[in-house]
C-alpha positions in Angstrom: -21.2 -72.1 36.9 -19.5 -73.5 39.9 -17.6 -71.7 42.6 -16.3 -74.7 44.4 -15.1 -78.0 42.8 -16.1 -81.4 44.0 -13.4 -84.0 44.8 -12.5 -85.7 41.5 -14.4 -89.0 41.1 -12.1 -92.1 40.8 -14.4 -95.1 39.9 -12.9 -98.3 41.1 -13.5 -100.1 37.8 -12.2 -97.1 35.7 -9.6 -95.2 37.8 -8.6 -93.0 35.0 -12.0 -92.1 33.6 -11.8 -88.5 34.7 -8.0 -88.2 34.5 -7.9 -84.7 32.8 -4.3 -84.2 34.1 -3.0 -87.4 32.5 -1.8 -89.0 35.7 -2.4 -92.5 34.3 1.3 -93.0 33.1 2.6 -92.1 36.5 0.1 -94.1 38.4 0.7 -97.2 36.3 4.4 -96.9 36.8 4.2 -96.8 40.6 1.5 -99.7 40.5 3.9 -101.8 38.5 6.7 -101.1 40.8 4.5 -102.1 43.8 3.7 -105.4 42.0 7.3 -106.4 42.2 7.6 -105.7 46.0 7.2 -108.2 48.8 7.5 -106.1 51.8 8.4 -104.9 54.2 8.9 -101.8 52.1 8.2 -98.0 52.4 7.7 -95.9 49.2 7.4 -92.1 49.6 5.5 -90.2 46.8 7.0 -86.7 47.1 5.3 -83.6 45.7 4.8 -80.1 47.0 1.6 -79.2 48.8 -1.5 -78.6 46.7 -0.1 -80.5 43.7 -2.7 -83.4 43.7 -1.0 -86.1 45.5 -4.2 -87.4 47.1 -5.8 -87.8 43.6 -2.9 -89.8 42.6 -3.1 -91.9 45.7 -6.8 -92.6 45.0 -6.1 -93.6 41.4 -3.3 -95.8 42.4 -5.3 -97.5 45.2 -8.2 -98.2 42.6 -5.7 -99.5 40.0 -4.1 -101.8 42.4 -7.5 -103.1 43.6 -8.2 -104.1 39.9 -5.1 -106.1 40.0 -6.2 -108.0 43.1 -4.3 -106.0 45.9 -5.9 -105.4 49.2 -5.1 -102.0 50.6 -6.0 -99.5 53.3 -6.0 -95.7 53.4 -5.1 -93.6 56.3 -5.5 -89.8 56.3 -2.9 -88.7 58.9 -4.0 -85.2 59.1 -7.5 -86.2 60.1 -6.2 -88.5 62.8 -3.5 -86.2 64.4 -5.8 -85.2 67.3 -4.9 -88.5 69.0 -1.9 -88.7 71.1 -0.5 -91.9 69.5 -0.9 -92.9 65.9 -0.5 -96.6 66.7 -4.1 -97.3 67.7 -5.5 -95.2 64.8 -3.3 -97.2 62.2 -4.4 -100.5 63.8 -8.1 -99.4 63.6 -7.6 -98.7 59.9 -6.4 -102.2 59.3 -9.3 -103.5 61.3 -11.6 -101.9 58.7 -10.4 -104.3 56.1 -13.1 -106.6 54.6 -11.9 -110.2 53.7 -14.2 -111.9 51.2 -13.2 -115.6 51.9 -15.0 -116.7 55.1 -12.1 -119.0 56.4 -9.6 -116.2 55.7 -11.9 -113.6 57.4 -12.1 -115.7 60.5 -8.5 -115.9 60.7 -8.1 -112.2 60.1 -10.7 -111.4 62.8 -8.8 -113.7 65.3 -5.4 -111.9 64.4 -6.9 -108.6 64.9 -8.3 -109.3 68.2 -4.9 -110.1 69.3 -3.4 -107.1 67.5 -5.9 -104.7 69.1 -5.1 -106.0 72.6 -1.3 -105.8 72.1 -1.6 -102.4 70.5 -3.4 -101.1 73.4 -0.8 -102.3 75.8 2.1 -100.8 73.7 0.3 -97.5 73.3 -0.4 -97.2 77.1 3.1 -98.1 78.2 4.9 -96.4 75.3 7.9 -97.6 73.4 11.2 -96.5 75.1 12.2 -94.6 72.0 8.8 -92.8 71.9 9.2 -91.5 75.5 12.3 -89.8 74.4 10.8 -88.3 71.2 11.8 -84.6 71.1 14.8 -84.9 73.2 17.0 -87.2 71.1 17.0 -89.0 67.8 15.0 -92.1 67.9 17.3 -95.2 68.3 17.0 -98.9 67.8 15.6 -100.7 70.8 19.0 -102.2 71.9 20.5 -98.8 71.9 17.8 -97.4 73.9 18.2 -100.2 76.4 21.9 -99.4 76.7 21.3 -95.8 77.3 18.6 -96.5 80.0 20.9 -99.0 81.7 23.8 -96.6 81.7 21.8 -94.0 83.7 20.4 -96.4 86.4 22.1 -98.6 89.0 21.3 -101.4 91.5 17.7 -102.4 92.0 16.6 -99.5 89.9 18.5 -100.9 86.9 17.1 -104.3 87.4 13.5 -102.9 87.4 14.3 -101.0 84.1 15.7 -104.1 82.5 12.6 -106.0 83.4 10.3 -103.2 82.1 12.4 -103.1 78.9 12.2 -106.9 78.4 8.5 -106.8 78.8 8.3 -103.9 76.4 10.4 -105.8 73.8 8.2 -108.9 74.2 5.1 -106.9 73.6 6.5 -105.5 70.5 7.4 -109.0 69.3 3.8 -110.0 70.0 2.5 -107.0 68.1 4.6 -107.8 65.0 3.5 -111.5 65.1 -0.1 -110.5 65.3 0.2 -108.0 62.6 2.0 -110.5 60.3 -0.7 -113.0 61.0 -3.4 -110.5 60.0 -1.6 -109.5 56.8 -1.1 -113.3 56.0 -4.8 -113.8 56.5 -5.7 -111.0 54.0 -3.2 -112.6 51.5 -4.9 -116.0 51.7 -6.2 -115.9 48.1 -2.9 -114.7 46.6 0.2 -114.8 48.8 2.3 -113.0 46.1 0.4 -109.6 46.6 1.3 -107.6 49.7 -1.1 -105.5 51.7 -0.6 -101.9 50.7 -1.1 -99.3 53.4 -1.5 -95.8 52.1 -0.8 -92.8 54.5 -1.7 -89.5 53.1 -1.4 -85.8 54.3 1.5 -86.6 56.6 3.2 -83.4 56.0 0.1 -81.4 57.3 0.2 -83.1 60.7 1.4 -81.9 64.1 5.1 -82.1 64.1 5.4 -84.7 66.9 2.5 -86.8 65.5 4.1 -86.9 62.1 7.6 -87.9 63.5 6.0 -90.6 65.9 4.0 -92.0 63.0 7.2 -92.5 60.9 8.8 -94.2 64.1 5.8 -96.5 64.4 6.1 -97.6 60.7 9.8 -98.3 61.1 9.8 -100.1 64.5 6.5 -101.7 64.7 5.0 -102.3 61.2 8.2 -103.5 59.6 6.8 -107.0 58.8 6.6 -109.3 55.8 4.2 -108.6 53.0 3.3 -105.1 54.1 4.1 -102.3 51.8 3.6 -98.6 52.9 3.0 -95.8 50.4 3.3 -92.4 51.9 2.3 -89.2 50.1 4.5 -86.4 51.4 5.9 -83.0 50.7 9.5 -83.8 51.4 10.5 -80.2 52.1 7.7 -79.7 54.6 8.5 -82.9 56.3 12.1 -81.8 56.7 10.7 -78.6 58.4 8.6 -80.8 60.6 11.7 -82.8 61.6 13.7 -79.7 62.5 10.9 -78.4 64.5 10.9 -81.5 66.7 14.6 -82.2 66.9 16.1 -78.7 66.2 17.7 -76.9 63.2 21.0 -78.7 63.7 19.7 -82.1 62.6 20.2 -83.2 59.0 16.6 -83.6 58.2 17.0 -85.0 54.9 19.3 -87.8 56.1 17.0 -88.4 59.0 14.0 -89.0 56.8 16.0 -91.2 54.5 16.1 -93.8 57.2 12.3 -94.3 56.8 12.0 -94.5 53.1 13.4 -97.4 50.9 12.5 -95.5 47.8 11.4 -91.9 47.0 9.4 -91.1 43.8 8.9 -87.5 42.7 5.4 -87.0 41.1 5.9 -85.1 37.8 4.5 -81.6 37.9 1.4 -80.8 35.7 1.7 -78.0 33.2 0.0 -74.7 34.0 -1.7 -74.8 30.7 -3.2 -78.1 31.0 -4.4 -77.5 34.6 -5.9 -74.0 33.6 -7.8 -75.7 30.8 -9.0 -78.4 33.2 -10.2 -75.7 35.8 -12.0 -73.7 33.2 -13.9 -76.7 32.2 -14.7 -78.0 35.6 -15.9 -74.7 36.7 -18.0 -74.4 33.6 -16.2 -71.1 32.8 -15.5 -72.2 29.2 -19.2 -72.6 28.7 -20.0 -69.3 30.4 -17.4 -67.5 28.0 -19.1 -69.2 25.0 -22.4 -67.7 26.0 -21.1 -64.1 26.1 -22.0 -61.9 23.2 -18.9 -59.8 22.7 -15.9 -62.0 21.8 -16.4 -64.5 24.6 -14.1 -67.2 23.0 -11.4 -64.5 22.6 -11.7 -63.5 26.1 -11.4 -67.1 27.3 -8.2 -67.6 25.3 -6.7 -64.3 26.6 -7.5 -65.2 30.2 -6.1 -68.8 29.7 -2.8 -67.8 28.1 -2.2 -65.0 30.6 -3.2 -66.9 33.7 -1.2 -69.9 32.6 2.0 -67.9 32.0 1.7 -66.2 35.3 1.1 -69.3 37.1 4.1 -70.8 35.5 6.2 -67.8 36.4 5.2 -67.8 40.0 5.2 -71.6 40.3 1.7 -71.7 41.7 0.5 -75.0 43.1 -2.5 -76.6 41.6 -4.4 -75.7 44.7 -3.3 -72.1 44.5 -4.4 -72.0 40.8 -7.8 -73.6 41.8 -8.4 -70.6 44.3 -7.5 -68.0 41.6 -9.8 -69.5 39.1 -12.6 -69.6 41.7 -12.2 -65.8 41.9 -12.3 -65.6 38.1 -15.6 -67.5 38.1 -17.1 -65.2 40.6 -15.9 -62.1 38.6 -17.3 -63.6 35.4 -20.6 -64.2 37.0 -20.8 -60.5 38.1 -19.8 -59.2 34.6 -22.9 -58.5 32.4 -22.7 -60.0 28.7 -22.5 -56.6 27.1 -19.6 -55.4 29.3 -15.9 -56.1 28.4 -14.3 -58.3 30.9 -10.6 -57.4 30.4 -9.4 -61.0 31.1 -5.7 -60.4 31.1 -6.2 -57.7 33.8 -8.4 -60.1 35.9 -5.7 -62.8 35.6 -3.1 -60.5 37.0 -5.3 -59.1 39.8 -6.4 -62.5 41.2 -2.8 -63.6 41.4 -1.5 -60.2 42.7 -4.3 -60.3 45.3 -3.1 -63.7 46.5 0.6 -63.0 46.4 0.9 -59.4 47.6 -2.2 -57.9 49.1 -0.7 -54.5 49.9 0.5 -54.1 46.2 -2.9 -55.1 44.9 -4.6 -52.5 47.1 -2.1 -49.9 46.1 -2.6 -50.6 42.4 -6.4 -50.4 42.8 -6.4 -47.1 44.5 -3.7 -45.4 42.5 -1.1 -45.3 45.3 1.3 -47.4 43.2 1.6 -47.5 39.5 2.3 -49.9 36.6 6.1 -49.5 36.9 5.8 -50.9 40.5 3.8 -53.9 39.4 6.1 -54.5 36.4 9.0 -54.5 38.9 7.1 -56.9 41.1 6.6 -59.3 38.0 10.3 -59.3 37.8 11.7 -61.3 34.8 8.2 -62.2 33.5 7.9 -61.9 29.8 11.7 -60.9 29.5 12.5 -64.0 27.4 11.1 -63.3 24.1 11.5 -66.9 23.0 8.6 -67.6 25.5 6.1 -66.1 23.3 3.1 -66.6 25.6 4.7 -65.0 28.6 6.3 -62.3 26.4 2.9 -61.5 24.9 1.1 -61.6 28.2 3.6 -59.1 29.7 3.1 -56.6 27.1 -0.8 -56.8 27.3 -0.6 -56.5 31.1 1.5 -53.5 31.0 -0.8 -51.9 28.4 -4.0 -52.7 30.6 -2.4 -51.2 33.7 -1.2 -48.1 31.8 -4.5 -47.3 30.2 -6.5 -48.0 33.4 -4.2 -46.4 36.0 -6.5 -44.7 38.6 -4.0 -41.9 39.0 -5.2 -39.8 36.1 -2.3 -37.3 36.1 0.3 -40.2 36.1 -1.8 -42.1 33.4 -1.9 -39.2 31.0 1.6 -38.2 31.6 2.7 -41.8 30.9 0.6 -42.1 27.7 2.1 -38.8 26.4 5.7 -40.1 27.2 4.9 -43.3 25.4 3.6 -41.6 22.3 6.5 -39.2 22.1 9.1 -41.9 22.5 7.4 -44.2 19.9 7.2 -41.3 17.5 10.8 -40.6 17.9 11.8 -44.0 16.7 10.1 -43.2 13.2 13.1 -41.1 12.4 14.9 -42.9 9.5 18.1 -44.7 10.2 17.6 -44.6 14.1 18.4 -47.8 15.7 15.7 -49.2 17.9 16.8 -50.5 21.3 15.0 -53.5 23.0 13.7 -51.1 25.6 12.3 -48.7 23.0 10.8 -51.7 21.0 9.0 -52.7 24.2 7.5 -49.3 24.8 6.4 -49.3 21.1 4.8 -52.7 21.5 3.0 -51.6 24.8 1.8 -48.4 23.2 0.3 -50.3 20.2 -1.6 -52.5 22.6 -2.9 -49.4 24.5 -4.4 -48.2 21.4 -6.0 -51.5 20.6 -7.4 -51.8 24.1 -8.8 -48.1 23.8 -10.3 -48.6 20.3 -14.0 -49.1 20.4 -14.5 -48.3 24.0 -16.8 -45.6 25.2 -14.9 -45.0 28.3 -11.6 -46.0 30.2 -11.2 -49.3 32.0 -12.1 -48.8 35.7 -9.3 -50.7 37.4 -10.7 -49.9 40.8 -14.0 -51.5 39.9 -12.3 -54.6 38.5 -10.1 -54.9 41.6 -13.2 -54.5 43.9 -14.8 -57.4 42.1 -11.6 -59.5 42.4 -11.3 -58.7 46.1 -14.9 -59.9 46.9 -14.4 -62.9 44.7 -11.3 -63.8 46.5 -13.2 -63.9 49.8 -15.1 -66.8 48.5 -11.7 -68.6 48.3 -10.5 -67.4 51.6 -13.4 -69.0 53.4 -12.7 -72.3 51.8 
């Protein structure tokens, strides 16, 4: 059994070989869209943090390669230690391998020029970049007007000369870049060079904004298409951090993207099944002697329902299932696992550490946790969530570490359920739920030689979660 997943393999010749989440339709849709673009063009792939954007990008890149497209990949987060993204972006293009010897020679010549000009631009800095953080980035002509209005006499002449030199350097940069891109295209001029930028929303705020400005003002050349994987909401927060809360961050970012495409979410059920398989938990359950398959189904259904309710990202689900794998490895085959309870505890520990601790030591009771769960399971048409909610309440009531509260609650449940047996009495939804919970408490207790030790289960979950915390 695994406690940490390796990165999903994406073979270049079979990009979708390990596509357990059915990303192929999305990737092929975006690929076919890119095939119709000429560039310059900037496409944003938008999805929240931890939802598998990088895997989509890797599949897309491999799929484009199979169609004869050249591409480069830039992990912005890994490069944000540098002061200016320009040099790192040029270095990424420089890593391209051009198969045709003549085209390769032309590419090398253009890159020599591009590296030299990029160094000059980075050292001297574009005027707009100098003002980053104090004003919205402007077009070069607007910046020049602003600079001139704040100077006079000889000083103004010096600034004009500096600006002209700067503008000339930028023109040389674009010419060299366009030449390099054209050299890469020598075998098929109809296919643009695709520049992937990943993890932008995890960067330092100033680095992320400056990178966008570089793309807009310096890399806006023919036959170059940018594909940026972003968390738009996080990027808007970054923009506000740089320019202040009063800026319309959404409108500001719209200037950089010609098109935004939202990556569809993966269902919690599908991803739970994938995680159980990849962590070999399904296999481990199958090896257990006492109803392992039933335990697997119970955990999968409860965890999926809770993950959907709390809108957990794929990355958060991954961390929770890591904890489940550790707990399972520490549970002997002959011992009952109480999978629904484990599913609740791994999520509760991640979402509300204080409530988790309080439940484990008896300081808070099942009613407090059910209140925290809110509307979970209230909609009876959502069968899986409704059933999970009933079982979770039953597990918590029968395993409450506070023995006096536990016994009093069980007596109350029994008495209220028995009262409904009076002929002709209308059963309210609340009373029906109490009856359903009580029946499940009896099912959980049947065949056991002792009570569930919630504190022990919680201690395992807490230790297991520390494995995820260190990742």
